[in-house]
C-alpha positions in Angstrom: -12.9 -32.7 6.0 -14.2 -33.6 9.5 -12.5 -36.9 9.1 -8.9 -35.5 8.4 -9.4 -32.7 10.8 -10.0 -35.3 13.9 -6.8 -37.0 12.3 -4.9 -33.9 12.5 -5.7 -33.5 16.0 -5.0 -36.9 16.6 -1.3 -36.6 15.0 -1.0 -33.5 17.5 -1.6 -35.8 20.4 0.2 -38.8 19.5 3.3 -36.9 18.4 4.1 -35.4 22.3 7.4 -36.6 23.7 5.4 -38.8 26.1 3.2 -40.7 23.7 6.2 -40.8 21.3 8.3 -42.7 23.7 5.9 -44.9 24.7 5.0 -46.0 21.2 8.7 -46.4 20.5 9.0 -48.9 23.9 5.9 -50.8 22.9 7.4 -51.5 19.4 10.4 -52.4 20.8 8.6 -54.9 23.4 6.3 -55.9 21.4 8.7 -57.2 18.4 10.6 -59.2 21.2 7.6 -60.6 22.9 6.3 -61.9 19.2 9.7 -63.4 18.2 9.4 -65.7 21.5 7.5 -68.8 20.7 4.3 -69.0 22.3 4.0 -65.6 24.1 2.0 -63.9 21.5 0.3 -60.7 21.2 -2.5 -61.5 23.8 0.0 -62.6 26.6 2.2 -59.8 25.7 -0.2 -57.0 26.3 -1.5 -58.7 29.5 1.7 -58.8 30.9 2.4 -54.9 30.3 -1.2 -53.8 31.3 0.1 -53.8 35.2 3.2 -51.7 33.9 0.8 -49.1 32.6 -1.2 -48.8 35.4 2.0 -48.9 38.2 2.9 -46.0 35.8 -0.1 -44.2 36.4 -0.9 -43.4 32.7 -4.3 -41.9 31.2 -6.5 -43.6 28.8 -4.7 -42.3 25.8 -1.2 -43.2 26.3 -1.9 -46.5 27.6 -3.7 -47.5 24.6 -0.8 -46.1 22.7 1.7 -48.1 24.8 -0.3 -51.6 24.5 -1.4 -51.2 20.9 2.2 -50.4 20.0 2.9 -54.0 21.7 0.1 -55.4 19.8 1.4 -54.2 16.2 4.9 -55.2 17.5 4.0 -58.6 18.1 2.5 -59.1 14.9 5.6 -58.0 13.2 8.0 -60.1 15.7 6.2 -63.2 15.1 7.5 -63.6 11.7 11.2 -63.8 13.1 11.4 -67.7 14.7 8.6 -68.5 11.9 11.5 -67.7 9.3 14.1 -68.7 10.9 13.4 -71.4 13.3 10.5 -73.1 11.7 8.8 -72.2 15.4 5.9 -69.8 15.0 5.9 -66.6 17.5 1.9 -67.1 17.7 -0.6 -68.9 15.9 -1.4 -66.2 12.6 2.7 -66.6 12.0 2.0 -70.3 11.6 1.3 -69.4 7.8 4.5 -67.6 7.3 6.9 -71.0 8.1 5.3 -72.5 5.1 7.3 -70.5 2.6 9.5 -68.6 5.1 11.4 -71.5 6.6 11.9 -73.0 3.4 13.3 -69.4 1.9 15.7 -69.6 4.9 17.0 -73.0 4.0 17.5 -72.1 0.6 19.8 -69.4 2.0 17.2 -66.3 1.4 16.6 -65.7 5.1 17.5 -61.9 4.9 15.4 -61.5 1.9 12.4 -63.6 3.9 12.6 -61.3 6.8 12.4 -58.0 4.5 9.6 -59.4 2.5 7.8 -60.4 5.8 8.7 -56.6 7.4 7.3 -54.7 4.5 4.2 -56.7 4.0 3.4 -56.4 7.9 3.8 -52.6 7.2 1.5 -52.6 4.0 -0.9 -54.5 5.9 -0.9 -52.4 9.1 -0.7 -49.1 7.3 -3.9 -49.7 4.8 -5.7 -51.4 7.9 -5.2 -48.2 9.4 -6.4 -46.3 6.8 -9.5 -48.7 6.8 -10.2 -48.0 10.5 -10.1 -44.4 9.6 -12.5 -44.3 6.5 -14.1 -47.7 6.6 -15.2 -48.7 10.4 -19.2 -47.5 10.1 -20.0 -49.5 6.6 -17.5 -52.5 7.8 -19.2 -52.8 11.0 -22.5 -52.7 9.5 -21.3 -55.8 7.1 -20.0 -57.3 10.2 -23.3 -57.3 11.8 -24.8 -59.4 8.9 -22.7 -62.4 10.6 -24.9 -64.4 12.9 -24.4 -68.2 13.9 -25.4 -69.8 11.0 -22.8 -67.4 9.0 -19.9 -67.9 11.5 -20.1 -71.6 11.0 -20.3 -71.5 7.2 -17.3 -69.0 7.3 -14.9 -71.5 9.8 -16.5 -74.6 7.2 -15.1 -72.4 4.7 -11.9 -72.0 6.4 -11.4 -76.2 6.8 -12.6 -76.7 3.2 -9.9 -74.4 1.7 -7.0 -74.5 4.2 -7.5 -77.8 5.5 -5.3 -79.5 2.1 -3.4 -75.9 1.9 -0.4 -77.4 3.7 -0.4 -80.9 1.9 -0.7 -82.0 -1.5 -2.7 -85.3 0.1 -6.0 -84.2 0.6 -6.6 -87.1 2.5 -4.2 -86.6 5.0 -4.8 -83.0 5.4 -8.6 -84.1 6.5 -7.2 -86.7 8.9 -5.2 -83.7 10.7 -7.8 -81.5 10.5 -10.1 -83.9 12.1 -7.7 -84.7 14.2 -7.5 -81.0 15.7 -11.4 -81.0 16.0 -11.0 -83.9 18.1 -8.4 -82.3 20.6 -10.8 -79.1 20.6 -13.3 -81.3 21.7 -11.9 -82.1 24.8 -13.3 -80.1 28.1 -16.4 -79.5 30.0 -19.1 -78.9 27.7 -20.4 -75.7 27.9 -24.1 -76.1 27.5 -24.3 -79.5 29.4 -21.5 -79.0 31.7 -20.5 -83.0 31.3 -17.0 -83.5 31.0 -15.7 -84.5 27.8 -12.5 -86.7 26.7 -11.1 -85.8 29.6 -10.7 -89.6 31.1 -11.4 -88.2 34.9 -8.1 -85.2 34.5 -9.4 -82.4 36.4 -6.5 -80.6 34.4 -8.2 -81.2 30.9 -11.6 -79.5 32.2 -10.6 -76.6 30.7 -9.4 -78.0 27.4 -6.4 -78.2 25.8 -4.1 -74.8 26.0 -3.7 -73.7 22.5 -0.1 -72.4 23.5 0.4 -76.1 24.7 -0.2 -77.4 21.4 1.5 -75.0 19.0 4.9 -75.3 21.0 4.7 -78.5 21.4 3.7 -79.4 17.7 6.4 -77.0 16.4 8.9 -76.3 18.6 9.4 -79.4 20.6 8.7 -81.6 17.5 11.6 -79.8 16.1 13.7 -81.0 18.8 12.6 -84.7 18.5 13.4 -84.5 14.7 17.1 -83.2 15.3 17.4 -85.7 18.0 16.5 -88.6 15.4 18.8 -87.6 12.9 21.7 -87.0 16.0 23.2 -84.0 14.5 22.9 -85.2 10.7 21.2 -82.0 9.8 23.9 -79.9 11.4 26.7 -81.4 9.2 24.8 -80.9 6.1 24.1 -77.4 7.0 28.2 -76.5 7.5 28.7 -76.1 4.0 25.6 -73.4 3.7 26.8 -71.1 6.8 28.4 -68.2 4.3 25.5 -68.4 1.9 22.4 -68.7 4.4 21.5 -65.7 5.2 21.4 -64.1 1.7 20.3 -60.4 0.9 19.3 -58.4 3.3 17.5 -56.1 1.1 15.3 -57.9 -1.3 15.8 -57.1 -5.2 13.3 -54.8 -7.0 11.9 -57.9 -9.0 10.9 -59.5 -5.7 9.3 -56.7 -4.4 7.3 -56.3 -8.1 6.4 -60.1 -7.5 4.9 -59.7 -4.2 3.3 -56.3 -4.2 -0.3 -57.9 -5.7 0.2 -60.5 -3.0 0.6 -58.2 0.0 -2.5 -55.9 -1.3 -4.9 -58.9 -1.6 -3.3 -60.1 2.0 -4.5 -56.9 3.2 -7.9 -56.6 1.6 -8.7 -60.3 2.7 -6.8 -59.8 6.4 -8.7 -56.6 7.1 -12.2 -57.9 6.5 -11.2 -61.1 8.5 -10.6 -58.8 11.1 -13.2 -57.0 11.3 -15.5 -59.9 12.1 -15.9 -60.1 15.7 -13.9 -63.3 16.8 -12.3 -64.3 13.6 -9.0 -62.6 14.5 -5.9 -62.4 12.9 -5.3 -66.3 12.4 -8.2 -66.5 10.1 -7.1 -63.7 8.4 -3.6 -65.1 8.0 -5.3 -68.0 6.5 -7.3 -67.0 4.5 -4.8 -64.4 2.8 -2.3 -67.6 2.3 -5.2 -69.9 0.9 -6.2 -67.3 -1.4 -3.2 -66.3 -2.4 -2.2 -70.2 -3.3 -5.7 -71.0 -5.2 -4.8 -67.8 -7.6 -0.9 -67.6 -8.2 0.1 -71.5 -7.3 0.4 -71.9 -11.1 3.9 -73.5 -11.3 3.3 -75.4 -7.8 6.2 -73.1 -6.1 4.1 -72.5 -2.7 5.5 -74.4 0.0 9.0 -74.6 -1.2 10.0 -70.9 -0.6 7.6 -68.8 -2.9 8.5 -65.1 -1.3 4.8 -64.6 -2.4 3.7 -67.4 0.5 5.5 -65.4 3.1 4.1 -61.6 1.7 0.4 -62.8 1.8 -0.1 -64.0 5.5 2.3 -61.2 6.8 0.4 -58.7 5.0 -2.9 -60.8 6.0 -2.2 -61.0 9.8 -1.5 -57.4 10.4 -4.1 -56.1 8.4 -6.2 -58.1 10.8 -4.6 -56.9 13.9 -5.9 -53.4 12.7 -9.3 -54.7 11.5 -10.0 -56.2 14.7 -9.8 -52.7 16.6 -12.9 -51.8 14.6 -15.5 -53.7 16.1 -13.9 -53.0 19.5 -13.8 -49.4 19.0 -17.3 -49.0 17.4 -19.5 -51.6 19.1 -17.3 -52.6 22.0 -17.1 -55.9 20.6 -13.5 -57.3 20.6 -12.4 -58.8 17.0 -9.8 -61.0 18.5 -8.5 -62.0 21.8 -6.0 -59.5 21.8 -8.6 -56.7 21.7 -10.7 -58.3 24.2 -7.7 -57.8 26.6 -7.6 -54.2 25.4 -11.6 -53.5 25.8 -10.8 -54.9 29.5 -8.1 -52.2 30.1 -10.4 -49.6 28.7 -13.7 -50.4 30.6 -11.3 -50.3 33.7 -10.1 -46.6 32.9 -13.7 -45.5 32.8 -13.6 -45.5 28.7 -16.9 -47.2 26.8 -15.9 -48.3 23.6 -19.0 -48.4 21.6 -21.0 -46.3 19.1 -20.9 -43.0 21.0 -17.0 -43.6 21.5 -16.0 -41.5 18.6 -18.5 -38.2 20.0 -17.7 -38.8 23.6 -13.7 -39.5 23.9 -12.3 -38.3 20.4 -9.2 -37.7 21.7 -8.8 -41.5 23.0 -10.0 -42.6 19.5 -7.8 -40.3 17.2 -5.2 -40.0 19.2 -4.8 -44.0 19.1 -5.0 -44.0 15.2 -2.7 -41.5 15.1 -0.3 -43.2 17.3 -0.8 -46.4 15.1 0.5 -44.9 11.8 3.5 -43.3 13.7 4.1 -47.1 15.3 4.2 -48.6 12.0 6.8 -46.7 10.3 9.3 -47.0 13.4 8.4 -50.6 13.2 9.4 -50.8 9.5 12.4 -48.1 10.4 13.5 -51.0 13.3 12.9 -53.9 11.5 14.9 -53.6 8.2 18.0 -52.4 9.4 17.9 -55.3 12.0 17.3 -58.1 9.1 21.0 -59.0 9.0 21.3 -59.7 12.9 17.9 -61.8 13.1 19.3 -63.8 9.8 22.6 -64.3 11.8 20.6 -66.8 14.3 20.6 -69.3 11.3 24.6 -69.4 11.5 24.2 -70.4 15.5 25.3 -74.3 15.4 22.2 -76.3 15.7 23.6 -78.5 18.7 23.7 -74.9 20.7 20.4 -73.6 18.9 18.4 -76.7 19.8 18.8 -76.5 23.7 18.1 -72.9 23.5 14.6 -73.9 21.6 13.8 -76.1 24.1 14.7 -74.3 27.0 12.3 -71.3 25.7 9.9 -73.7 25.1 9.6 -75.1 28.4 10.2 -71.8 30.3 7.3 -70.0 27.8 4.7 -72.6 28.8 5.5 -73.0 32.3 6.2 -69.2 33.1 2.7 -68.1 31.5 0.8 -71.1 33.0 2.5 -72.4 36.4 1.6 -76.0 35.5 4.0 -78.8 35.2 1.0 -80.6 33.8 0.9 -78.0 30.7 4.8 -78.8 30.5 4.3 -82.7 30.0 1.2 -82.0 27.5 3.5 -79.7 25.7 5.7 -82.7 25.4 3.2 -85.3 24.2 2.2 -83.0 21.7 6.0 -82.8 20.7 6.1 -86.6 20.4 2.5 -86.3 18.1 4.3 -83.6 16.1 7.2 -86.0 15.6 5.3 -88.5 14.9 3.1 -86.8 12.0 5.9 -85.6 10.3 7.2 -89.2 10.4 4.0 -90.1 8.4 4.1 -87.0 6.4 1.2 -85.8 7.8 0.9 -82.1 8.2 0.8 -80.3 11.2 -1.0 -77.1 10.3 -4.4 -78.2 9.8 -4.1 -80.1 13.2 -3.4 -76.5 14.6 -6.4 -75.1 12.6 -8.7 -77.8 14.0 -7.4 -77.1 17.5 -7.7 -73.1 17.1 -11.3 -72.9 15.0 -12.9 -76.3 16.9 -14.8 -74.8 19.4 -15.9 -71.3 17.9 -17.3 -73.6 14.9 -19.2 -75.9 17.7 -20.4 -72.9 19.5 -21.7 -71.1 16.3 -23.3 -74.6 15.3 -25.0 -75.3 18.5 -26.3 -71.7 19.3 -27.9 -71.7 15.7 -29.7 -75.0 16.3 -30.8 -73.7 19.3 -32.3 -70.6 17.9 -34.2 -72.7 15.7 -35.0 -75.3 17.7 -32.9 -78.0 15.7 -33.6 -77.1 12.6 -30.8 -77.7 10.5 -31.9 -75.8 7.4 -31.5 -72.5 9.5 -27.7 -73.2 8.5 -29.4 -71.9 5.1 -31.2 -69.4 5.9 -29.2 -66.1 4.7 -28.0 -65.5 1.1 -24.8 -64.7 2.8 -24.4 -68.3 4.7 -25.4 -69.8 1.2 -22.7 -68.3 -0.6 -20.2 -69.2 2.1 -21.8 -72.9 1.7 -21.0 -72.8 -1.8 -17.5 -71.4 -1.6 -16.5 -74.0 0.8 -17.9 -77.1 -1.3 -15.8 -75.7 -4.6 -13.0 -75.0 -2.3 -12.8 -78.7 -1.4 -13.7 -80.5 -4.3 -11.8 -78.2 -6.7 -8.5 -79.4 -5.9 -9.6 -83.0 -5.8 -11.1 -82.6 -9.6 -7.8 -80.7 -10.5 -5.8 -83.7 -9.5 -7.5 -86.0 -11.8 -6.5 -83.7 -14.8 -2.9 -82.6 -13.4 -0.3 -85.0 -12.6 2.9 -84.4 -10.5 5.8 -84.1 -12.3 8.1 -87.1 -12.5 10.7 -87.6 -10.0 9.1 -85.1 -7.4 7.8 -86.7 -4.2 4.7 -86.4 -2.3 7.1 -84.9 0.8 8.6 -82.6 -1.8 5.1 -81.7 -3.2 3.8 -80.7 0.3 4.2 -77.5 1.9 4.5 -78.9 5.2 6.1 -77.1 7.8 10.0 -78.7 8.9 12.1 -81.3 7.7 
């Protein structure tokens, strides 16, 4: 009962007019930031920290404002993913795989509504997990050492490398390309530049923002230019039906309910692991759902379950990432690292004693998360029709706007013309990969996870004095290795027994993003 008493005290704090107003403002700003390609929750929170300090906010109101931005951005990332095939941030990449095809089939409204409901389910139950399961989940996270993390990332590549393509070889090639790009920069252990070709701008490696905006947004512009408006002509006849229903039918809600539940569980556990974050939670949730439910080969072609699972997963990961930050003082994601720095600046030390020394901060935050989730659901569902109307804008006007937002986003954050040029290069690479029907999602996965995978491998080898068998020392690591091997081999073996139906091309069978 002590937990419920503390939670009641937290609601007494969160329900003050000031904190409710800050949560409302944070939700709106977060949704807008999340919808803008490339910004994402980490950048959104970082941008608004000076505002929190300039207003002189104490720790609890400041944390409520910034975590509302965090949750709002996780909601908002789905908007451009579904409507424009451009992820608002990296966790929203998986939403493009089925969300954009749903929009192309005239189900943009249903896709947006399902994603909003799934985001609410993931965030809501993850917040309950934060209330009740924090101590035991932190203990589980402490079982992960470098060897276990390396095996976990290997599992992500083995099972998710092929999720964006029916062709395992092409998916493996794309993942290898992403890993190669992740190696660019100064070696963390030796200090030797790798693949920089004497260009000092490459010493810090490739900015993930530059890669994701280039491979998705700029590549989309190049595809449009290649077809010289043919796509717009084809879309003209669909303008009346493109928005679809703004409220999903009950049958669709029943169909996706299990996906939301499974995505929430997978995403929350992924978020609790320090360093894993929402990206891995979204990838794992989609991959798990596809392995479990893709009996009719509908994933990647506009299956609502392919929208519900990753959206629940990435929002549950956002809640799960707060567990190690609050209980251990270890950030579970890039965004929680920014929040951790802000708390320490306010002389609030996250860690095991936080719940005893600053209960008002912790429980006020948790109560505000419940309130913020309800606000986001109320704000997002009525606006589904407004968001869906974006598809009614002629493509000849929409694509220049996409290009402008891409250039402004990248230059505004980095202030580097070199990054803008790199974004264009990645756009050309994305266009070329689409021409060759090579999926871009494994490339992004390689860039995103490659550095963390290398760091954990080298850390384990350093600890064990170069003994490779140390990678298999724990039962948890062995289990993850076996899952990775099975996840890679099962699709290959299954492909020998189950052929694609006649008349279905490889391109149609792929869940690749874009046309």
